[in-house]
N, C-alpha and C positions, 0 to 999 in steps of 0.2 A: 880508513874509509873503505866501505864495501861496495864493489862495483858488481851489479847484477849482470850476469851473462844472459843475453837474449837467446831464448830457445827457439829452435825451428818450429816447435809446436805452437808458438805464440804468433797469432795472426798479424801482429805488428812486424814480425820478421817475414813470414811467407806471403802475406797479403800484397805488399808493394811489389814483390818479385813476380807473383802470378799476374797481377794487373799489368805490369810492364810487359811481360811476355805476351799476354793477349792483346794489348794495345798495339804492340809492334807487329804482331801477326795480322791483326785487322788492317793495318795500314798497307800491308803487302798483299792483301787478298783480292787482287784484281783478276784472278784466273777463273775461267769458267768451270773448271773441275774442282774447285776448292770447297764447294758446298758439303759434299759427303764427308770430307776430311774434317771440316768444322763440326758437323753434327756429332761424329764419333768423339772428337776431342772434348767437346762441351759435355757430352753425356758422361764420359769417364771422369771429367773434372768434378761433376756432381757426386760421383762415387768416392773420390779420393780426398776431398777437402777435410782437414783435421778438425774443423769446427762445425758442430752439428747445426748451429744457427745459420752460419754462412752457407753450408751445404744445402739446407732446405730453401733458403732465400734464392740461391743460384739456380737450384732445380726448378723452382717456380718460374723464374725468368726464362730458363732454357725451354721449358715445356710450351711457353707461349711464342717462342721465336720461330719465325718462318724465314728460312734462308732461301733467297732466290737462286736461280741456276745460271745467271749470267754474271760475268766478272765484275763490271763496274757496280752493279747493284749488290753483289755479295760484299764488296769492299765497303760501300756506304752503309749497308745493313749491319755488318759486323762492327764498324766504327761506332755507329749509333748505339748498338746493343751493349758494347763494352762500356761506353761512356755512361749510358743510362743505368746500367746494372749496379754501379757502385756509387752513384751520386748520394751524398750524405754519409757514406761509410768511409770514403777515402780521406786520409789525413790532409792531402794536398789536392785541392780542387782545380781542375783545368777547364777553362771555357772550351766548348766543343770546337770552336774555330782554331784553337791552337794544337789540336791533336796531331795533325800531320807534321807541324813544325817540331813537336816534342818527340813523337814516336816514328815518324817517317824517315826517309833518307834512302841511301844506297841499299838496294835490296839485299845483296850478298852480305854486306856488313851487318845489317839489321837482323837478318836471319841467322848469322853466326852468333850474334848477341843472344838471340832467342835460344839457340842450342846450348849456349853456355849457361844461361839462366835456368833452363830446364835441368841440366846436369847438376847445378848447384842446389836446386830445390830437392831433387831426388836424393842426392848424396846426403844432404842435411837431414831430411826426413828419415832416411835409412839409418844414419849414424845415431841420431837422437831418439830413435823409436817414436817418432812423432805421430805415427798412425797406429791406432789400436789394432788388435788382432783381426778385426773384421774388415778393415779398410786396406790394410797393407797388401792384400792380394791384388788390389786394383792398381798399385803403383807401377809395376812393369807394363801393364796394359796402357795406362795413362801416358807413360813415357813414350811407348811406341806410337800411340795416336798423335802425340804432339810432334814427334820426329817425322811421322808420315805427313802431317800438315805442312811442316817446314819443307819437306822434300817436294811436295806438290807445288808449293809456292816458288821453289827454285827452278822447276822445270819450265821450258817454254810453254806459253799459253796455247793450247790446241786451237783456239779460235784464230790465232794469228799465224799459224803455220800454213803456208800455201800448199795446196795439193798439186801434185805433178801430173 
């Protein structure tokens, strides 16, 4: 019996990992300074996705996205955006009401999970040459953008820091 090894270039491998990464990040995006980090991360995601169809679909969604500049609205906007962006394409559909239960939780633990997912994706795409020669240049930039977003989400929210 021949068992087919799933390639990291196969969207059934990378798709669930990227969606989990983004859903977890969205659930933690209650910081007022997360909007800029999200914009960069999403734009670079459009540049790095290994599937042309997925990339164009995601780019279309990202171009229409308006990210607010206040924490609670960033969180709800990103939660809705991530949920709506892949309805019909995800293997497992989640009702919107369950997103926080599935992807939320303790901030540090969730963001550590995001960091590990990011590194798994980057390592696999690099190892398997999943990105063609035109998109591979975006991989380090995408990695830094996601790490920056994670870092922003780990910092204390500037809106909640009392001025002395």
